[in-house]
Structure formats: C-alpha cells, structure tokens
DODREN-712817 format. One record per residue (C-alpha): x, y negated, z; residue in one letter. Coordinates in nm, 2 decimals. Each point is the difference from the previous one (the first is absolute). Example, Ala and Ser with C-alpha at 12.3 -4.5 7.8 and 13.67 -1.06 7.14 Angstrom:
2
+--------+--------+--------+---------+
|     px |     py |     pz | residuo |
+--------+--------+--------+---------+
|   1.23 |   0.45 |   0.78 |       A |
|   0.14 |  -0.34 |  -0.07 |       S |
+--------+--------+--------+---------+
END
This chain:
155
+--------+--------+--------+---------+
|     px |     py |     pz | residuo |
+--------+--------+--------+---------+
|  -0.47 |  -1.13 |   1.84 |       M |
|   0.24 |  -0.23 |  -0.18 |       E |
|   0.31 |   0.17 |   0.13 |       K |
|  -0.15 |   0.35 |  -0.08 |       E |
|  -0.07 |  -0.10 |  -0.36 |       R |
|   0.37 |  -0.09 |  -0.05 |       F |
|   0.11 |   0.32 |   0.17 |       E |
|  -0.23 |   0.20 |  -0.24 |       W |
|   0.14 |  -0.20 |  -0.29 |       L |
|   0.35 |   0.08 |   0.10 |       S |
|  -0.08 |   0.37 |   0.03 |       L |
|  -0.20 |   0.01 |  -0.33 |       A |
|   0.29 |  -0.17 |  -0.18 |       R |
|   0.25 |   0.25 |   0.14 |       H |
|  -0.22 |   0.30 |  -0.08 |       L |
|  -0.06 |  -0.13 |  -0.36 |       A |
|   0.38 |  -0.04 |  -0.05 |       S |
|   0.07 |   0.34 |   0.15 |       E |
|  -0.25 |   0.17 |  -0.23 |       A |
|   0.13 |  -0.21 |  -0.29 |       G |
|   0.35 |   0.15 |   0.04 |       V |
|  -0.16 |   0.34 |  -0.07 |       L |
|  -0.20 |  -0.13 |  -0.29 |       I |
|   0.29 |  -0.18 |  -0.16 |       R |
|   0.24 |   0.30 |   0.03 |       S |
|  -0.27 |   0.23 |  -0.15 |       A |
|  -0.10 |  -0.23 |  -0.28 |       S |
|   0.27 |   0.11 |  -0.24 |       E |
|  -0.07 |   0.37 |   0.02 |       S |
|  -0.38 |  -0.01 |   0.01 |       V |
|  -0.07 |  -0.03 |  -0.37 |       R |
|   0.20 |   0.31 |  -0.09 |       S |
|  -0.13 |   0.21 |   0.29 |       E |
|  -0.37 |  -0.01 |  -0.08 |       G |
|  -0.08 |  -0.06 |   0.37 |       V |
|  -0.36 |  -0.12 |  -0.04 |       G |
|  -0.29 |   0.21 |   0.11 |       K |
|  -0.37 |  -0.09 |  -0.05 |       E |
|  -0.20 |  -0.09 |   0.31 |       K |
|  -0.35 |  -0.04 |  -0.13 |       S |
|   0.02 |  -0.11 |  -0.36 |       C |
|   0.25 |  -0.03 |  -0.28 |       S |
|   0.12 |  -0.35 |   0.10 |       V |
|   0.00 |   0.07 |   0.38 |       D |
|   0.35 |   0.13 |   0.06 |       L |
|   0.20 |   0.08 |   0.31 |       V |
|   0.36 |   0.10 |   0.03 |       T |
|   0.22 |   0.16 |   0.26 |       E |
|   0.15 |  -0.35 |   0.04 |       Y |
|  -0.35 |  -0.15 |   0.09 |       D |
|  -0.01 |   0.26 |   0.29 |       R |
|   0.36 |  -0.06 |   0.11 |       Q |
|  -0.05 |  -0.38 |   0.00 |       A |
|  -0.33 |   0.04 |   0.18 |       E |
|   0.17 |   0.22 |   0.27 |       D |
|   0.27 |  -0.26 |   0.06 |       I |
|  -0.26 |  -0.28 |   0.04 |       I |
|  -0.27 |   0.18 |   0.20 |       L |
|   0.23 |   0.17 |   0.24 |       S |
|   0.16 |  -0.33 |   0.11 |       R |
|  -0.34 |  -0.17 |   0.03 |       I |
|  -0.14 |   0.29 |   0.22 |       R |
|   0.32 |   0.00 |   0.21 |       D |
|  -0.02 |  -0.38 |   0.06 |       R |
|  -0.38 |  -0.05 |   0.01 |       Y |
|  -0.17 |   0.32 |   0.09 |       P |
|  -0.33 |  -0.18 |   0.07 |       D |
|  -0.02 |  -0.16 |  -0.35 |       H |
|  -0.21 |   0.14 |  -0.28 |       G |
|   0.16 |   0.10 |  -0.33 |       I |
|  -0.16 |   0.02 |  -0.35 |       I |
|   0.25 |   0.15 |  -0.25 |       S |
|  -0.07 |   0.07 |  -0.36 |       E |
|   0.16 |   0.34 |  -0.01 |       E |
|  -0.08 |   0.18 |   0.33 |       S |
|  -0.28 |  -0.20 |   0.16 |       N |
|  -0.19 |  -0.21 |  -0.25 |       P |
|  -0.31 |  -0.04 |   0.22 |       K |
|   0.19 |  -0.05 |   0.32 |       G |
|  -0.13 |  -0.12 |   0.32 |       E |
|  -0.06 |  -0.37 |   0.04 |       L |
|   0.11 |  -0.12 |   0.34 |       K |
|   0.06 |  -0.34 |   0.15 |       K |
|   0.33 |  -0.01 |  -0.18 |       V |
|   0.03 |   0.21 |  -0.32 |       T |
|   0.29 |   0.05 |  -0.24 |       W |
|  -0.08 |   0.05 |  -0.36 |       V |
|   0.28 |   0.17 |  -0.20 |       V |
|   0.06 |   0.09 |  -0.36 |       D |
|   0.35 |   0.15 |   0.00 |       P |
|   0.04 |  -0.03 |  -0.38 |       I |
|  -0.24 |  -0.24 |  -0.14 |       D |
|   0.03 |   0.06 |  -0.38 |       G |
|   0.08 |   0.37 |   0.00 |       T |
|  -0.07 |   0.03 |  -0.37 |       T |
|   0.25 |  -0.28 |  -0.07 |       N |
|   0.25 |   0.17 |   0.23 |       F |
|  -0.03 |   0.32 |  -0.19 |       I |
|   0.03 |  -0.18 |  -0.33 |       A |
|   0.31 |  -0.19 |   0.12 |       G |
|  -0.16 |  -0.34 |  -0.01 |       L |
|   0.11 |  -0.25 |   0.26 |       P |
|  -0.35 |  -0.11 |   0.11 |       E |
|   0.00 |   0.21 |   0.31 |       V |
|  -0.04 |  -0.10 |   0.36 |       A |
|  -0.03 |   0.11 |   0.36 |       V |
|  -0.32 |  -0.17 |   0.14 |       S |
|  -0.07 |  -0.04 |   0.37 |       I |
|  -0.28 |  -0.20 |   0.14 |       G |
|  -0.12 |  -0.05 |   0.36 |       I |
|  -0.37 |  -0.07 |   0.08 |       I |
|  -0.12 |  -0.13 |   0.34 |       V |
|  -0.37 |   0.03 |   0.08 |       D |
|  -0.07 |   0.05 |  -0.37 |       G |
|   0.20 |  -0.31 |  -0.12 |       K |
|   0.33 |   0.02 |  -0.19 |       P |
|   0.28 |  -0.16 |   0.21 |       E |
|   0.33 |   0.12 |  -0.15 |       V |
|   0.10 |   0.12 |  -0.34 |       G |
|   0.33 |   0.13 |  -0.14 |       V |
|   0.06 |   0.10 |  -0.36 |       V |
|   0.35 |   0.12 |  -0.09 |       Y |
|   0.11 |   0.08 |  -0.35 |       N |
|   0.32 |   0.21 |   0.05 |       P |
|   0.09 |   0.01 |  -0.37 |       I |
|   0.01 |  -0.38 |  -0.02 |       R |
|   0.10 |  -0.04 |   0.36 |       N |
|  -0.28 |  -0.26 |   0.07 |       E |
|  -0.19 |  -0.01 |   0.32 |       I |
|  -0.32 |  -0.20 |   0.03 |       F |
|  -0.17 |  -0.06 |   0.34 |       H |
|  -0.27 |  -0.20 |   0.15 |       A |
|  -0.14 |  -0.07 |   0.35 |       V |
|  -0.35 |  -0.14 |   0.04 |       R |
|   0.03 |  -0.38 |   0.03 |       G |
|   0.37 |  -0.01 |  -0.07 |       C |
|   0.02 |   0.02 |  -0.38 |       G |
|   0.15 |   0.25 |  -0.24 |       A |
|   0.36 |   0.06 |  -0.08 |       F |
|   0.23 |   0.17 |  -0.25 |       L |
|   0.34 |   0.09 |   0.14 |       D |
|  -0.07 |  -0.25 |   0.29 |       D |
|  -0.07 |  -0.28 |  -0.24 |       R |
|  -0.35 |  -0.15 |   0.01 |       P |
|  -0.22 |   0.06 |  -0.30 |       I |
|  -0.33 |  -0.15 |  -0.10 |       R |
|  -0.24 |  -0.02 |  -0.28 |       V |
|   0.04 |  -0.27 |  -0.27 |       N |
|  -0.29 |  -0.23 |   0.07 |       G |
|   0.03 |  -0.18 |  -0.34 |       G |
|  -0.11 |   0.27 |  -0.24 |       I |
|  -0.35 |   0.14 |  -0.05 |       T |
|  -0.12 |   0.30 |  -0.19 |       L |
|  -0.16 |  -0.23 |  -0.27 |       S |
|   0.34 |  -0.14 |  -0.08 |       Q |
+--------+--------+--------+---------+
END
C-alpha cells in the first residue's frame, strides 16, 4: 500500500493545484459579483466556483479510481465509505473566498479502512501546499514541518 499512498498523494496534489488555478483566477472578481448562494443557513455558502472546482477534482478521481468512494462537501456530503474513500472540500473557506480574504484552501483527504492516510491542503491565494502521509510526517511546500515541543498553553 506504500506505493499506492504516494500515487494518491501525487494525484491529490495535482488536483488541488488544478482546482487552485480556477480559484486564484476567480478570486479577484468574486467580491464584486455577489456569487454566494445559501446552502442551508446564512453562513453556509456555495458558489459556482465551488461546483467548478469540485467537478475538476471528482471527474479525475472517478476516471482514475472508479472503485474508490468519494465524499464531497458540495455534491455528495454523505458519500459512500469504501475501502478507499476520497474526502473533498473544493473551496474550504467559501465565506472567506467571497469576502476576498486569503484564508481559502482546496482540501483533499484519503481514508483507507476508516483511517486517514493522505491529506493535501492547498491555499491557491498564498500558493502554499501542505501535505501529509501517515507515518511520513507533514510538509509545507515539500519542507518538513512539526509542532514546537517547547511551548505549552499555560505559557
């Protein structure tokens, strides 16, 4: 499964970057267009860009891995848990996106047998990509990151 995890990571990074191109190019015009539409409450927004980014990601996953499950915030939030399941939020931070704030990301995770194995979070506005693979550490732009072990909340 080691080789598969890195193949999934590669695809997830590529898909996050591809969706990020759409998000970055749309970010300038979004504030003036009033593109947000309510999903279920006043702070639960979806945009046409959520759907477009989701289409980019989901179509490629389905083409490459038709037997994998997919849970996606916009079109399939309950999804179907399979042995391998992709979890996708095409624009994590839609409210920030609409407001023109840079705290926006494409988030893609991969669960195997109910356990998270791979995660990718790409902020296309800041052009930062975080990723992690179970047992291999976490990275920002391919540089290892870690928590600071010397500081506690009481300090």
